[in-house]
C-alpha positions as CSV (number, residue, x, y, z in Angstrom):
1,M,141.1,-78.9,-22.5
2,L,138.8,-76.1,-22.7
3,S,135.8,-78.2,-23.7
4,L,136.8,-80.3,-20.8
5,D,136.8,-77.1,-18.1
6,P,133.5,-75.7,-17.1
7,F,134.8,-73.1,-14.7
8,S,137.0,-71.7,-17.2
9,K,133.9,-72.0,-19.6
10,W,131.5,-70.3,-16.8
11,L,134.5,-67.2,-16.6
12,G,133.6,-67.2,-20.5
13,I,137.6,-67.9,-21.2
14,E,138.3,-67.5,-24.8
15,I,141.1,-69.2,-26.4
16,L,143.4,-66.3,-28.6
17,E,146.6,-67.9,-29.6
18,V,148.0,-71.3,-28.6
19,E,151.4,-72.9,-29.8
20,L,154.1,-74.7,-28.1
21,G,155.0,-73.6,-24.8
22,R,152.5,-70.2,-25.0
23,C,148.9,-69.7,-24.4
24,K,146.9,-66.4,-24.9
25,V,143.2,-66.1,-23.3
26,G,140.8,-63.4,-22.9
27,M,137.5,-62.6,-20.8
28,T,135.4,-60.2,-19.7
29,I,134.5,-59.1,-16.3
30,R,130.9,-59.8,-15.8
31,K,128.5,-58.1,-12.4
32,E,128.8,-61.1,-11.0
33,M,132.1,-61.5,-10.6
34,L,132.6,-58.3,-8.7
35,N,133.5,-57.7,-4.9
36,S,131.3,-55.4,-2.0
37,M,133.7,-52.8,-3.7
38,Q,132.4,-53.2,-6.8
39,K,135.9,-54.3,-8.4
40,A,136.8,-57.7,-10.0
41,H,137.3,-60.3,-7.0
42,G,140.9,-61.0,-7.2
43,G,140.3,-64.6,-8.2
44,I,138.9,-63.5,-11.5
45,S,142.3,-62.4,-12.8
46,Y,143.8,-65.1,-10.6
47,S,141.6,-68.1,-12.5
48,L,142.3,-66.3,-15.9
49,A,146.2,-66.6,-15.6
50,D,145.8,-69.7,-13.9
51,T,144.1,-70.8,-17.1
52,A,146.3,-69.5,-19.6
53,F,149.1,-71.4,-17.6
54,G,147.2,-74.5,-17.5
55,F,147.1,-74.4,-21.0
56,A,150.5,-73.4,-22.0
57,A,151.9,-76.1,-19.5
58,N,150.0,-78.7,-21.4
59,T,151.3,-77.7,-25.0
60,H,153.8,-80.4,-24.6
61,G,151.2,-83.4,-24.9
62,K,151.5,-84.2,-21.5
63,F,149.3,-84.0,-18.3
64,A,151.0,-80.8,-16.6
65,V,149.6,-80.3,-13.2
66,S,150.5,-77.2,-10.9
67,I,152.6,-77.2,-7.7
68,E,153.1,-73.8,-6.6
69,T,151.6,-70.3,-7.8
70,S,151.6,-66.9,-7.2
71,I,150.4,-63.6,-8.5
72,N,150.7,-59.8,-7.7
73,H,147.3,-57.6,-8.4
74,I,148.6,-54.1,-9.7
75,E,145.5,-52.5,-10.5
76,A,142.3,-52.9,-9.7
77,L,139.5,-54.2,-12.3
78,N,136.0,-52.9,-13.4
79,E,132.6,-54.7,-14.9
80,G,133.3,-54.6,-18.4
81,D,136.8,-54.6,-18.5
82,Y,138.3,-57.0,-21.5
83,L,141.5,-58.9,-19.7
84,I,144.1,-60.8,-21.7
85,A,146.3,-63.2,-20.2
86,E,149.3,-64.9,-22.0
87,S,151.6,-67.4,-20.3
88,V,154.7,-68.3,-21.5
89,I,157.1,-71.3,-20.4
90,E,160.3,-70.0,-19.4
91,K,162.0,-72.9,-18.7
92,A,161.1,-76.5,-18.9
93,N,162.6,-79.6,-18.2
94,R,161.9,-83.0,-17.9
95,K,159.8,-82.7,-14.5
96,L,159.2,-79.3,-13.9
97,G,158.0,-76.4,-16.2
98,F,158.2,-72.4,-15.1
99,N,156.1,-70.1,-16.1
100,V,155.1,-66.5,-16.1
101,V,151.6,-65.2,-17.0
102,E,151.4,-61.2,-17.9
103,V,147.5,-60.0,-17.5
104,K,146.9,-56.8,-19.2
105,R,144.1,-54.8,-19.9
106,G,144.7,-53.3,-23.3
107,E,148.3,-52.5,-23.1
108,E,147.9,-51.7,-19.5
109,L,149.8,-54.6,-17.1
110,V,146.9,-55.5,-14.4
111,A,148.6,-58.8,-12.7
112,L,151.4,-60.8,-13.0
113,F,151.3,-64.9,-12.0
114,K,154.3,-67.0,-11.5
115,G,154.0,-70.5,-11.6
116,V,155.5,-74.1,-11.5
117,V,154.3,-77.1,-12.8
118,Y,154.6,-81.1,-12.6
119,R,155.0,-82.5,-15.9
120,T,153.7,-86.2,-15.8
121,S,154.5,-88.9,-18.2
122,K,150.4,-89.6,-19.1
123,D,149.5,-88.3,-22.8
124,W,146.8,-86.3,-23.5
125,E,144.4,-88.0,-25.6
126,E,142.9,-86.6,-28.8
């Protein structure tokens, strides 16, 4: 999926771990990701979490698309911060998946993302 995702590649996201129902990704905040207060734009941590969410949701081999997401921004983020987002599927059935994503700076929780995906019947091709 990452090779087909130019936005996540532009962000500099790297996959750290992936297994069925779980994905951990990381990235470093760059200068062009800052807002007028010299803090990371809220969309940056959201995008990192959304990528982890999407990758974890698609580990079952079927296309899964988000239908609802939300994020709580807990701490301000700075240029040079390295963030890790880990998405875990908390509950899944045939059509829906419910994920929680923790975004951390080291051991510090900086954002909490929640999402629901619709799981289609379309298979990912190798």
